N, C-alpha and C positions, 0 to 999 in steps of 0.2 A: 578336109581330106576324107576319102572313102576307103575303108579297110574291110577286106574279107577275112574272117577268122574261122579257120577250119581246124579240126583236131581228131585224134584217136581214130584213124582210118583202119588200123590193124590189118593191113594187107597181108595175105598169107594165112589168115585165120580159116580154119576148116572145122566142120562139125557134121555129125550124122553120116549115114551111109549113102544117102541119096546122091546120085551123080547127074550131071547135066547131059544134054544131047551130045555134047562134044567129049563126053567121058571124064569131065572134071568134077571135083567135089562141088555140088550145087551151092552149098553155103559159102564156099570160097568164092564162087562166081558172083554170088549176091553181094559180097563185101566189095569186090572189085567194081561191080556195076554201080554201087552206091557212091564210091569215091569218084569214078569217072563222071557220074551224073552231077555231082557237086562241082567238079572242075568245069564241065560244060556251062553250068549256070554262072559260075564266077567269071569265066572268060566273057560270056555274053554281057554280064553286068559291067565288066571292065573297071574294077576299082583302082585306086592309086597305089595300093599295097596289099599283098596277100601274106597272111601269117598262118603257119601250121604249128600248133603248140604241142607237138609230140605224139609218140606212138604211131609213127607212119606205118610201121609193120607190126605184125603179131609177135615176131621173134627176130633176133639179130641175124640168124642164119637163114636167109631166104634164097630162093632159086634165082638163077641168072635171069630167067624169064620175067620174074617179078621185079628184079632190079631194073630191067629194061623198061618195063611198064611204068615204074615210078619215074624213071628219067624222062620218058615221053611226056608224062602228065606234068612234071615239074617244068619242062620246057614250054608247055602250053600256058601254065600259070605265070611264068616269067617271060611271056612272049613279047615280041616286038609289035608295036602298034603301027597303024598306017602312017602316022606322022613321024615315025622313026624313033619315038621314045619307047622305053621298055618298062614293063610292069614288074616292080621288084617283088621277090619272094623271100621270106625269112622262114627257116625251118629249124626248130630245136629238137633235140633228142629226148624221147621219153624213156621210161624204164624198160619198156618192151624192145626198144631199139638198141639198147646197150648190151654188149657181150658181157658174160659173167667173168671171163678172164681179163684181168687188168692190162695184160700185154696186147690184147687184141683190139683192133680199131673198130669203130662203129661203121657200118656199111654206108651211112649217110655221107661219110667223108668222100665217097666216090663222086658226089655231086657238087663238091666245093667249087670247082672251076667252071661251073656252068654260068653263062652270062645272066646277070641279074639275080642269081641265087646266093643267099647267105646261109651257111650251115653253122650251127652252134651245138656242139656235142657234149663238151665236158666243162670247160671253164666259163664263168659268166662273161658276157661281152656286151658292150654298148655300141650300137650301130647308129650312125648319124646320117641324116639325109638333109640336103639343102637344095633340092630341085624346085622347080616352079610349083609343082603340086604337093610336094612334101617339104615345104620350107620350114626350117627350124625344128625338124622332127628327130627325136632321140628314142631309140627302142632298146630297152634294157632286157637282155635275154638271160634267163636263169634256167638252164636245162636240169633234168632230174638229178644227174650226177653232181651238179654244183650244190644242190641243197644239202648234201652230206657234209661237204667241207664248210659251207657257210654256217651250218648248225654247230659243228664241232669247234670252229674257230671264232665263233661269235662275230662274224663279219657281215651280218645282215644290215648293219648301219650303212654299208657301202652301196646297198641296193636302194637307191633313192633318185627321185626326179632331179633333173638338171634345171636350175632356175633360168627363166627366160625362154624356155623351149617347150614345145609340145612333147609330152612324155608318155610312152607306152611301156608297160611291163609285160613280158612274155615268160611264162613259167609252166612247168609240168610237175604237179605235186598236189598235196592235200592242203587246201586253203583253210587256215584258221578262221573260225566263225561259220564254216559250212557244216551241214549235217553229216557230210562225209567225214569231216574231222572227228566228230564224236564216234562214228562207227569204226574208225581205224586208229583211234588214239593209241599211240605207243607202238604201232606196227610199221609206220612209214615215216619218212622225213617230210616235214611240213613247211609250208610258207606261212610264217607268223602273221597274225591278224594285223599287227601294227605296220607290217610291210605293205600289206594289201591296201590299207586305208590311207597310205601316204598320197600326196597330191598328184596321182597319176591321172592323165586324161582318159586312159583306158587300160585295163589289165586283162590280157588274153590268156586264159588259163586252160590247161589240158590235164588229163588223167581221170577225172570223174566223167563217166559216160552220161550223166544227167546234164541236160542242157538248162542253163539258167543263171541268174545273177547271184553274187555272193555279197552279203552286207547290204547296208541301206543306201549307199551312194549311187548304185545303179551303174557304176563304171567298171566293175569287175565281174567278168562272166566266164563260165565254162561253156565252150561251144558244144560240148557233148560229143558222142561218137556219131559217125555217119551211118552206122547200122547197129543192130543189137548183137552183142557177143554172148549169147546165151540167155536163158530165162531170167537170170538175176537182173538183167538190165530192164526188164519189164516194170519193176517197181520204181525205176528212175525214168519216168515219163517215156516209156519205150516206144510209143507211137510217134514221137517227135524227134526226128533225126534229120540232120542237114548241116547247115553252117550259119554263121552270123554275119549280117551286113551292118557295119559300124560306121557312123559318120561323126567326125570330130570337127567342130566349127566354133570359133570364138569362145573357147572354154566350155562349150556344151557338148555332151556326148549322147547320141541317139543310137540305140541298138535295135535292129529289126531281125527277128527270127525268120530264117529262110529254110523251111522244112520241105524235103522232097520225098517222093514215093519210095517205100522200101517194102520188102516182103513182110506180110503180116505174121506176127508171132503172138500167141495168146495162151493164157492159162484158163482152163475151164474151172468152174467152181469146185472147191474141195469137197470130197465125199466122205462123210463120217460113216464108217462101216461097222461101228462097235455093236450095233443092234441088228445087223443085217446078215442074212444067210448068204452062201456063195452065189446062189441064183439072183438074190436081190442086189448084191454088189455088182454083178455083171449087168443087170438091168439098169441100175443107177448110172453106171458108166456110159452105157449105150444111150440113155436119155440125154445126157450131156452132149454126146456126139451129135445126136439128131437135132437138138436145139441149135447147136452151132451151125449145122448145115442149113437149118431153116432161116437163120439170121444171116446167111451168106458169109460166114466167117471161116468156114472150114476149107474151102477149095484152095489148094495151093499154099496153105498156111503151115506154119510150124506150131504144133499144138501140144500142150502138156496137161496132164491130168494127175493130181495128187489124191491119194486115198489114205485116210488115217483111221486109227482105232481098230485095226485088224491084226490078228496074230500072224506070224510068219507061216505057221502051219496051215491056217485057213487060206492065206494069200496064195500059197503054193498050189491050191486047188482051183483058183480062179483062172479061167482060160484066157490069160493075158495075150498069148501069141495070136489067138483067134481074134480078139478084140482089136489088137494092133493092126492086123492084116486088113480087117474090114475098114478101119479108120483111114489107113493109108491108101485106100482106093480113091479117096477124095483129098486128103491132106498131103502136103509134100513130105511131112514127117510127123509122126504121132508117138508120144511116149506116155505111159501110165506108170506111176511110181508110188510105192508104199512108203509113207513117211511117219515119223513119230509125231504125236500131238504137239502142236505149238512150234514145230520145226521152222516154219516160214518166219514166224515172229522172232525166233532165236537168231536166225541168220540175219534178219534185217537189223536187229539191235546190236548184236555182237560182232558182225562181220565174219563169223566163223561159219563156213559153208558145210553142208552135209557131206560127210565122207572125209572132211579135213581132220588131220590129227591134232587134237587139242594141245598136246605137248609141243608139237612143232610150232603152233601158233604162239604159245607162251614163250618159247625160245626166241622166236623172231621178234617178239615185243621186247624181250630182255636185251637183245643185241642192240636195239635202238636206245633204250633207256640207260643201259650200263655202258655208255661209251667210254673210251679210254680216259678222257679228261674229266668225266663225271661219275666214275665208278663208285667212289665212296659215297657221294651224294645219292646215287641211285640205290645203293644198299640201305641207306638211312630211310629213304622214301618207301622202299619195299617193306622194311621192318615196321614202319608206322602204319602202312596200309594193312599189314597182316594183323597187327595188334588191334587196330580200330575195327576193321570189317570182319575179321575171322575170330576175334577175341582170343588170340594166341599170345601168351606171355613169353617173350623171347628172353633167353639168357645170353651172356657173353659167349658161352661155348657154342650155342646155336648159331649166333651171328658169324662166328668163325667158320663153322661148317658151311653156311650159305656162301660166304666169301670164297671158300675153296671151290 
């Protein structure tokens, strides 16, 4: 059986001030174009099953126009073939798709009654197929919302292959064993490693925008995003965006990466301005721009330039507006930013992005660790880590204050 695995389309995402010829945000148009391009390619390939592993949209409250576009493309993915059969489509909800208010429904519910479309938003669900092309197939769907309940109630043992059938796992979250897991440890709900390595014929994962396998089996893959959602995605093989073509046959799984053209996005080499005058800083920035132009990387691209080792007082005198204006004569969008030394490395290792409030990050991590059923254990772990890593000797009174 042949399966198309697509994920993290983030429709409705917009960035930068550049508008298209039709007056729309150009980046938003790029995101739509990337999705439709993938749909075109999938329909032409005509697989036996299509899986979207979450984050269909950038946010739960999207425009009616965007909802109609999604419906149109879902109808194409689950389209009827010339022989009268229909190509099934499974869509699970990602964290970006889900509303923050528990009483509100996910917009994906609007597509539940579409022919050939299966929508899974909150609870885990097993979908079984016994058609000619999908004989004996079971697809276990675990959307992002379900990861919370599974983790708290220790129900992951229920997420398991069904003996005697071909089994596919579909989930949207942080996979244990991936480098993403190490970057966001404690901040998000995870898919445990022991769940991923169970005897699945394929695990279709969403959430991480990096495209690639997880673990040594070669059967668990992130499809990645269909476009870059900011400069942060560049470190996660940002030039490779598209979907995956998966073939499962007689216990063997083959995954073929199908990358399609997207708008180029690049970071120019970081400039160390610690020993440079204002004029030399401007010259160094301009040299990077000219080199990118000479390498045919500037035209129509989204370009970022980091400068480090410069005081804010000196940076205020650098003609940034003039530099940006010259660069934007060629680039779709150009930004030059002053950063602290080592900021890029800090972001890559810690997952804390520039401008993000560190206390908010700590609080978010604590909410995951200190769940209702594990609060006492979480406090014990926190105390041990403080004593070990920060060499703080806690007293019973201090522990009481932390608990409060």
